[in-house]
KEVO-104391 format. One line per field, with one value per atom (N, C-alpha, C, O, CB): residue number from 0; x, y, z; atom name; residue in three letters. Coordinates in Angstrom, 3 decimals. Glycine has a CB too. Layout:
! residues N
num: [NUM / ...]
x: [X / ...]
y: [Y / ...]
z: [Z / ...]
atomo: [CA / ...]
residuo: [ALA / ...]
***
This chain:
! residues 64
num: [0 / 0 / 0 / 0 / 0 / 1 / 1 / 1 / 1 / 1 / 2 / 2 / 2 / 2 / 2 / 3 / 3 / 3 / 3 / 3 / 4 / 4 / 4 / 4 / 4 / 5 / 5 / 5 / 5 / 5 / 6 / 6 / 6 / 6 / 6 / 7 / 7 / 7 / 7 / 7 / 8 / 8 / 8 / 8 / 8 / 9 / 9 / 9 / 9 / 9 / 10 / 10 / 10 / 10 / 10 / 11 / 11 / 11 / 11 / 11 / 12 / 12 / 12 / 12 / 12 / 13 / 13 / 13 / 13 / 13 / 14 / 14 / 14 / 14 / 14 / 15 / 15 / 15 / 15 / 15 / 16 / 16 / 16 / 16 / 16 / 17 / 17 / 17 / 17 / 17 / 18 / 18 / 18 / 18 / 18 / 19 / 19 / 19 / 19 / 19 / 20 / 20 / 20 / 20 / 20 / 21 / 21 / 21 / 21 / 21 / 22 / 22 / 22 / 22 / 22 / 23 / 23 / 23 / 23 / 23 / 24 / 24 / 24 / 24 / 24 / 25 / 25 / 25 / 25 / 25 / 26 / 26 / 26 / 26 / 26 / 27 / 27 / 27 / 27 / 27 / 28 / 28 / 28 / 28 / 28 / 29 / 29 / 29 / 29 / 29 / 30 / 30 / 30 / 30 / 30 / 31 / 31 / 31 / 31 / 31 / 32 / 32 / 32 / 32 / 32 / 33 / 33 / 33 / 33 / 33 / 34 / 34 / 34 / 34 / 34 / 35 / 35 / 35 / 35 / 35 / 36 / 36 / 36 / 36 / 36 / 37 / 37 / 37 / 37 / 37 / 38 / 38 / 38 / 38 / 38 / 39 / 39 / 39 / 39 / 39 / 40 / 40 / 40 / 40 / 40 / 41 / 41 / 41 / 41 / 41 / 42 / 42 / 42 / 42 / 42 / 43 / 43 / 43 / 43 / 43 / 44 / 44 / 44 / 44 / 44 / 45 / 45 / 45 / 45 / 45 / 46 / 46 / 46 / 46 / 46 / 47 / 47 / 47 / 47 / 47 / 48 / 48 / 48 / 48 / 48 / 49 / 49 / 49 / 49 / 49 / 50 / 50 / 50 / 50 / 50 / 51 / 51 / 51 / 51 / 51 / 52 / 52 / 52 / 52 / 52 / 53 / 53 / 53 / 53 / 53 / 54 / 54 / 54 / 54 / 54 / 55 / 55 / 55 / 55 / 55 / 56 / 56 / 56 / 56 / 56 / 57 / 57 / 57 / 57 / 57 / 58 / 58 / 58 / 58 / 58 / 59 / 59 / 59 / 59 / 59 / 60 / 60 / 60 / 60 / 60 / 61 / 61 / 61 / 61 / 61 / 62 / 62 / 62 / 62 / 62 / 63 / 63 / 63 / 63 / 63]
x: [-15.317 / -14.769 / -13.193 / -12.511 / -15.105 / -12.668 / -11.001 / -10.966 / -9.798 / -10.269 / -11.599 / -11.723 / -11.565 / -10.865 / -13.595 / -12.133 / -12.650 / -11.253 / -10.680 / -13.422 / -11.174 / -9.779 / -8.537 / -7.548 / -9.536 / -8.000 / -7.351 / -7.742 / -6.845 / -7.687 / -8.893 / -9.000 / -8.864 / -8.423 / -9.806 / -9.026 / -8.509 / -7.384 / -7.090 / -8.798 / -6.579 / -4.490 / -4.815 / -4.880 / -2.794 / -5.059 / -4.670 / -5.627 / -5.656 / -5.575 / -6.125 / -6.455 / -5.023 / -4.349 / -8.129 / -4.805 / -4.410 / -2.991 / -2.656 / -4.565 / -2.082 / -1.113 / -1.051 / -0.088 / -0.751 / -1.753 / -2.414 / -2.105 / -1.124 / -4.694 / -3.230 / -3.361 / -1.597 / -0.895 / -4.620 / -1.510 / 0.427 / 1.423 / 2.489 / 1.563 / 0.939 / 2.080 / 1.896 / 2.721 / 1.312 / 0.218 / 0.313 / 0.340 / 0.405 / -1.277 / 0.273 / 0.283 / 1.428 / 0.999 / 0.362 / 3.120 / 2.949 / 2.988 / 3.310 / 3.112 / 2.286 / 2.257 / 0.782 / 0.283 / 2.300 / 0.074 / -1.229 / -1.104 / -1.864 / -2.616 / -0.078 / -0.035 / 1.275 / 1.275 / 0.150 / 1.946 / 2.717 / 1.762 / 2.282 / 4.057 / 0.384 / 0.063 / -1.924 / -2.986 / -0.024 / -1.477 / -2.199 / -1.600 / -2.102 / -3.088 / -0.260 / 0.949 / 1.457 / 2.182 / 2.178 / 0.363 / 0.982 / -0.527 / -0.698 / 1.688 / -1.350 / -2.731 / -3.076 / -4.160 / -4.533 / -2.026 / -1.923 / -1.628 / -2.266 / 0.314 / -0.276 / 0.451 / -0.167 / 0.147 / 1.430 / -1.013 / -1.738 / -2.675 / -3.461 / -3.033 / -2.565 / -3.149 / -4.642 / -5.129 / -3.077 / -5.208 / -6.959 / -7.891 / -9.000 / -7.319 / -7.409 / -7.493 / -8.121 / -9.324 / -6.637 / -7.392 / -7.389 / -8.083 / -8.573 / -7.211 / -8.369 / -9.975 / -10.467 / -11.640 / -9.986 / -9.239 / -9.343 / -9.631 / -9.317 / -7.965 / -10.150 / -10.664 / -11.776 / -11.804 / -11.193 / -12.572 / -13.790 / -13.031 / -13.278 / -14.489 / -11.870 / -10.999 / -9.907 / -9.441 / -10.195 / -9.429 / -8.738 / -9.368 / -9.100 / -8.297 / -10.484 / -11.100 / -11.786 / -12.300 / -11.042 / -12.278 / -12.411 / -11.183 / -11.194 / -13.620 / -9.768 / -8.750 / -8.210 / -7.593 / -7.876 / -8.296 / -8.814 / -8.831 / -8.186 / -8.853 / -10.263 / -11.472 / -11.201 / -11.308 / -13.260 / -10.807 / -10.847 / -9.001 / -8.403 / -10.856 / -8.685 / -6.861 / -7.247 / -7.204 / -5.567 / -7.716 / -7.782 / -9.275 / -9.877 / -7.646 / -9.328 / -10.534 / -10.113 / -10.629 / -11.979 / -8.770 / -7.988 / -7.168 / -6.971 / -7.292 / -6.668 / -5.803 / -6.761 / -6.458 / -4.914 / -7.954 / -8.389 / -8.715 / -8.707 / -8.976 / -8.939 / -9.316 / -8.334 / -8.576 / -9.130 / -6.974 / -6.005 / -5.733 / -5.132 / -4.912 / -6.324 / -6.507 / -7.195 / -6.635 / -6.992 / -8.387 / -9.451 / -8.584 / -8.468 / -10.587 / -8.047 / -7.873 / -6.427 / -6.368 / -7.220 / -5.406 / -4.917 / -4.909 / -3.839 / -4.109 / -6.350 / -6.589 / -7.937 / -8.412 / -6.357 / -8.291 / -8.781 / -7.938 / -7.942 / -9.189 / -6.623 / -5.545 / -5.106 / -4.338 / -4.215 / -5.754 / -4.603 / -5.966 / -5.877 / -4.123]
y: [22.074 / 21.039 / 20.935 / 19.941 / 21.623 / 22.343 / 21.713 / 20.661 / 20.294 / 22.691 / 20.104 / 19.000 / 17.519 / 16.566 / 19.127 / 17.563 / 16.833 / 16.265 / 15.225 / 18.123 / 16.930 / 16.961 / 16.776 / 16.852 / 18.967 / 16.565 / 16.720 / 15.187 / 14.415 / 17.999 / 14.817 / 13.408 / 12.687 / 11.615 / 13.048 / 12.723 / 12.248 / 11.977 / 10.979 / 12.586 / 12.943 / 12.528 / 11.472 / 10.247 / 13.821 / 12.581 / 11.552 / 9.758 / 8.926 / 12.755 / 9.664 / 8.038 / 7.460 / 6.485 / 7.637 / 8.399 / 8.084 / 7.593 / 6.417 / 9.060 / 8.588 / 8.204 / 6.968 / 6.239 / 9.220 / 6.951 / 5.445 / 4.125 / 3.485 / 5.786 / 4.220 / 3.082 / 2.828 / 1.904 / 3.925 / 4.179 / 3.990 / 3.297 / 2.683 / 6.348 / 3.523 / 3.168 / 1.120 / 0.220 / 4.236 / 1.131 / -0.572 / -1.358 / -2.587 / -1.199 / -0.384 / -1.622 / -2.757 / -3.897 / -1.000 / -2.585 / -3.414 / -4.600 / -5.747 / -3.322 / -3.694 / -5.453 / -5.986 / -6.941 / -5.370 / -5.304 / -6.452 / -7.140 / -8.090 / -5.861 / -6.789 / -7.408 / -9.106 / -10.316 / -6.344 / -8.382 / -9.345 / -10.298 / -11.049 / -8.486 / -10.040 / -10.722 / -11.375 / -11.838 / -8.999 / -11.056 / -11.983 / -13.024 / -13.879 / -11.261 / -12.553 / -13.814 / -15.125 / -16.073 / -13.231 / -14.499 / -15.496 / -16.417 / -17.569 / -14.494 / -15.515 / -16.386 / -17.194 / -17.596 / -14.746 / -17.170 / -17.880 / -19.601 / -20.637 / -16.959 / -19.314 / -19.914 / -21.451 / -22.634 / -18.745 / -20.623 / -21.328 / -22.830 / -22.891 / -20.019 / -23.793 / -24.839 / -24.306 / -23.335 / -26.457 / -25.051 / -25.106 / -25.610 / -25.083 / -25.976 / -27.067 / -27.373 / -26.584 / -26.699 / -27.856 / -25.993 / -25.190 / -24.492 / -23.462 / -24.943 / -24.893 / -24.161 / -22.701 / -22.354 / -24.131 / -21.823 / -20.728 / -19.965 / -18.835 / -20.376 / -20.820 / -20.203 / -18.774 / -17.836 / -21.265 / -19.445 / -18.050 / -16.706 / -15.808 / -18.100 / -16.713 / -15.417 / -15.234 / -14.111 / -15.721 / -16.467 / -16.160 / -15.193 / -14.024 / -17.291 / -16.277 / -14.791 / -14.315 / -14.255 / -14.373 / -13.384 / -11.882 / -11.108 / -9.897 / -11.156 / -11.872 / -11.076 / -11.050 / -10.028 / -11.294 / -11.923 / -11.351 / -11.276 / -11.637 / -10.806 / -10.353 / -9.762 / -8.466 / -7.595 / -10.325 / -7.959 / -6.402 / -6.299 / -5.232 / -6.579 / -6.805 / -6.568 / -6.205 / -5.037 / -7.921 / -7.255 / -6.797 / -5.864 / -5.701 / -8.309 / -5.448 / -4.148 / -2.799 / -1.720 / -4.267 / -3.166 / -2.044 / -1.329 / -0.131 / -2.298 / -2.616 / -2.357 / -1.723 / -0.811 / -3.956 / -2.701 / -2.001 / 0.109 / 1.065 / -2.799 / -0.284 / 1.342 / 2.349 / 3.446 / 1.518 / 1.602 / 2.575 / 3.136 / 4.129 / 2.040 / 2.238 / 2.206 / 3.273 / 4.228 / 1.165 / 3.269 / 4.725 / 5.642 / 6.777 / 4.747 / 5.141 / 6.822 / 7.363 / 8.535 / 6.750 / 6.369 / 6.917 / 6.866 / 6.941 / 6.800 / 6.714 / 6.626 / 7.985 / 8.132 / 5.544 / 8.693 / 10.074 / 10.658 / 11.375 / 10.340 / 10.632 / 12.126 / 12.453 / 13.397 / 12.178 / 11.375 / 11.405 / 12.622 / 13.213 / 9.374]
z: [-5.778 / -6.914 / -6.688 / -6.939 / -8.600 / -6.083 / -5.278 / -4.471 / -4.346 / -4.249 / -3.954 / -2.692 / -3.667 / -3.323 / -1.657 / -4.555 / -6.074 / -6.603 / -6.926 / -7.416 / -6.541 / -7.859 / -6.708 / -7.437 / -9.056 / -5.250 / -4.259 / -3.900 / -3.562 / -3.347 / -3.963 / -3.966 / -4.786 / -4.372 / -3.679 / -5.806 / -6.701 / -7.119 / -7.777 / -7.212 / -6.731 / -6.950 / -6.129 / -6.230 / -6.155 / -5.015 / -3.504 / -3.610 / -2.703 / -1.608 / -4.650 / -4.724 / -5.501 / -5.172 / -5.814 / -6.634 / -7.501 / -6.742 / -6.881 / -8.551 / -5.864 / -5.326 / -4.290 / -4.055 / -4.897 / -3.991 / -3.449 / -4.953 / -5.331 / -3.108 / -5.309 / -6.579 / -7.210 / -7.621 / -8.149 / -6.975 / -8.044 / -6.740 / -6.785 / -8.684 / -6.111 / -4.835 / -4.798 / -4.951 / -2.731 / -4.483 / -3.964 / -5.367 / -5.372 / -2.896 / -6.917 / -7.983 / -8.002 / -8.176 / -9.397 / -7.815 / -7.698 / -6.952 / -7.260 / -8.172 / -5.090 / -4.174 / -4.617 / -4.021 / -1.912 / -5.730 / -6.132 / -7.239 / -7.421 / -6.369 / -8.248 / -8.877 / -8.191 / -8.419 / -10.036 / -7.540 / -6.957 / -5.696 / -4.871 / -6.343 / -5.818 / -4.494 / -5.692 / -5.276 / -2.427 / -7.008 / -7.693 / -8.752 / -9.483 / -8.271 / -8.498 / -8.940 / -8.288 / -8.586 / -8.993 / -6.767 / -5.648 / -5.408 / -5.008 / -3.934 / -5.776 / -5.383 / -7.394 / -7.816 / -4.547 / -7.994 / -10.019 / -9.280 / -9.468 / -11.587 / -8.320 / -8.044 / -6.673 / -6.542 / -7.762 / -6.031 / -4.530 / -4.713 / -5.658 / -3.828 / -3.939 / -4.859 / -5.050 / -4.471 / -4.185 / -5.885 / -6.231 / -5.326 / -5.237 / -7.403 / -4.288 / -3.736 / -1.991 / -1.759 / -4.216 / -1.133 / -0.718 / 0.068 / -0.395 / -1.233 / 1.700 / 2.326 / 2.088 / 1.956 / 3.967 / 2.052 / 2.218 / 0.323 / -0.052 / 3.199 / -0.314 / -1.566 / -2.136 / -2.933 / -1.942 / -1.075 / -0.658 / -0.755 / -1.560 / 1.202 / 0.387 / 0.985 / -0.122 / -0.314 / 2.655 / -0.958 / -1.840 / -2.981 / -3.258 / -2.226 / -3.650 / -4.296 / -4.547 / -5.664 / -4.950 / -2.880 / -3.321 / -3.011 / -3.232 / -2.605 / -2.354 / -2.673 / -3.950 / -4.248 / -1.928 / -4.764 / -6.094 / -7.007 / -7.992 / -6.340 / -6.578 / -7.607 / -7.095 / -7.959 / -7.463 / -5.692 / -4.735 / -5.787 / -5.648 / -1.945 / -6.209 / -6.701 / -7.811 / -8.195 / -6.819 / -8.531 / -10.017 / -10.678 / -11.740 / -10.866 / -9.282 / -9.657 / -9.343 / -9.633 / -8.775 / -8.502 / -8.398 / -9.395 / -9.597 / -7.591 / -10.065 / -11.072 / -12.741 / -13.510 / -11.206 / -12.758 / -13.220 / -13.348 / -14.123 / -13.012 / -12.012 / -11.419 / -12.033 / -12.537 / -9.598 / -11.842 / -12.431 / -13.987 / -14.398 / -12.086 / -14.550 / -15.750 / -16.077 / -16.614 / -16.129 / -15.826 / -15.532 / -15.271 / -15.732 / -14.202 / -14.588 / -13.850 / -14.976 / -15.348 / -11.462 / -15.380 / -16.094 / -17.702 / -18.307 / -15.614 / -18.491 / -18.926 / -19.250 / -20.376 / -18.739 / -18.262 / -17.740 / -17.924 / -18.925 / -16.498 / -16.912 / -17.510 / -18.740 / -18.927 / -17.009 / -20.071 / -21.371 / -21.906 / -22.982 / -22.659]
atomo: [N / CA / C / O / CB / N / CA / C / O / CB / N / CA / C / O / CB / N / CA / C / O / CB / N / CA / C / O / CB / N / CA / C / O / CB / N / CA / C / O / CB / N / CA / C / O / CB / N / CA / C / O / CB / N / CA / C / O / CB / N / CA / C / O / CB / N / CA / C / O / CB / N / CA / C / O / CB / N / CA / C / O / CB / N / CA / C / O / CB / N / CA / C / O / CB / N / CA / C / O / CB / N / CA / C / O / CB / N / CA / C / O / CB / N / CA / C / O / CB / N / CA / C / O / CB / N / CA / C / O / CB / N / CA / C / O / CB / N / CA / C / O / CB / N / CA / C / O / CB / N / CA / C / O / CB / N / CA / C / O / CB / N / CA / C / O / CB / N / CA / C / O / CB / N / CA / C / O / CB / N / CA / C / O / CB / N / CA / C / O / CB / N / CA / C / O / CB / N / CA / C / O / CB / N / CA / C / O / CB / N / CA / C / O / CB / N / CA / C / O / CB / N / CA / C / O / CB / N / CA / C / O / CB / N / CA / C / O / CB / N / CA / C / O / CB / N / CA / C / O / CB / N / CA / C / O / CB / N / CA / C / O / CB / N / CA / C / O / CB / N / CA / C / O / CB / N / CA / C / O / CB / N / CA / C / O / CB / N / CA / C / O / CB / N / CA / C / O / CB / N / CA / C / O / CB / N / CA / C / O / CB / N / CA / C / O / CB / N / CA / C / O / CB / N / CA / C / O / CB / N / CA / C / O / CB / N / CA / C / O / CB / N / CA / C / O / CB / N / CA / C / O / CB / N / CA / C / O / CB / N / CA / C / O / CB / N / CA / C / O / CB / N / CA / C / O / CB / N / CA / C / O / CB]
residuo: [MET / MET / MET / MET / MET / GLY / GLY / GLY / GLY / GLY / LYS / LYS / LYS / LYS / LYS / LYS / LYS / LYS / LYS / LYS / LYS / LYS / LYS / LYS / LYS / ARG / ARG / ARG / ARG / ARG / LEU / LEU / LEU / LEU / LEU / SER / SER / SER / SER / SER / ARG / ARG / ARG / ARG / ARG / ASP / ASP / ASP / ASP / ASP / LEU / LEU / LEU / LEU / LEU / GLN / GLN / GLN / GLN / GLN / LYS / LYS / LYS / LYS / LYS / ILE / ILE / ILE / ILE / ILE / ILE / ILE / ILE / ILE / ILE / ASN / ASN / ASN / ASN / ASN / LYS / LYS / LYS / LYS / LYS / ILE / ILE / ILE / ILE / ILE / THR / THR / THR / THR / THR / PRO / PRO / PRO / PRO / PRO / ASP / ASP / ASP / ASP / ASP / LEU / LEU / LEU / LEU / LEU / LYS / LYS / LYS / LYS / LYS / MET / MET / MET / MET / MET / LEU / LEU / LEU / LEU / LEU / LEU / LEU / LEU / LEU / LEU / ASP / ASP / ASP / ASP / ASP / LEU / LEU / LEU / LEU / LEU / LEU / LEU / LEU / LEU / LEU / ASP / ASP / ASP / ASP / ASP / GLN / GLN / GLN / GLN / GLN / ALA / ALA / ALA / ALA / ALA / ASP / ASP / ASP / ASP / ASP / GLU / GLU / GLU / GLU / GLU / ASP / ASP / ASP / ASP / ASP / ASP / ASP / ASP / ASP / ASP / SER / SER / SER / SER / SER / ASP / ASP / ASP / ASP / ASP / SER / SER / SER / SER / SER / VAL / VAL / VAL / VAL / VAL / VAL / VAL / VAL / VAL / VAL / GLU / GLU / GLU / GLU / GLU / ASP / ASP / ASP / ASP / ASP / ASN / ASN / ASN / ASN / ASN / ILE / ILE / ILE / ILE / ILE / ARG / ARG / ARG / ARG / ARG / SER / SER / SER / SER / SER / GLY / GLY / GLY / GLY / GLY / ALA / ALA / ALA / ALA / ALA / HIS / HIS / HIS / HIS / HIS / ASN / ASN / ASN / ASN / ASN / LEU / LEU / LEU / LEU / LEU / LEU / LEU / LEU / LEU / LEU / ILE / ILE / ILE / ILE / ILE / ALA / ALA / ALA / ALA / ALA / ARG / ARG / ARG / ARG / ARG / ARG / ARG / ARG / ARG / ARG / ILE / ILE / ILE / ILE / ILE / ILE / ILE / ILE / ILE / ILE / LYS / LYS / LYS / LYS / LYS / HIS / HIS / HIS / HIS / HIS / LYS / LYS / LYS / LYS / LYS / ARG / ARG / ARG / ARG / ARG / LYS / LYS / LYS / LYS / LYS]
***
C-alpha cells in the first residue's frame, strides 16, 4: 500500500507543477482560429489539458 500512496503523491506533484502551463495552453487554444486545419489536434490537446485539470480537482477533493 505504500507504493500506491507514493504514486498518488508523485502524480499530484506533477499535476500541480504543470497546472499553470495547462491553463495557458487552454487560453491559447481559445484564441486560435477555428478554421485552422489542425483542429483535431487542438481538440485533443484541449481535451487532455481539461482532463488533467479535472484530475487535479479530484485529488484536491480527496485530500480534504
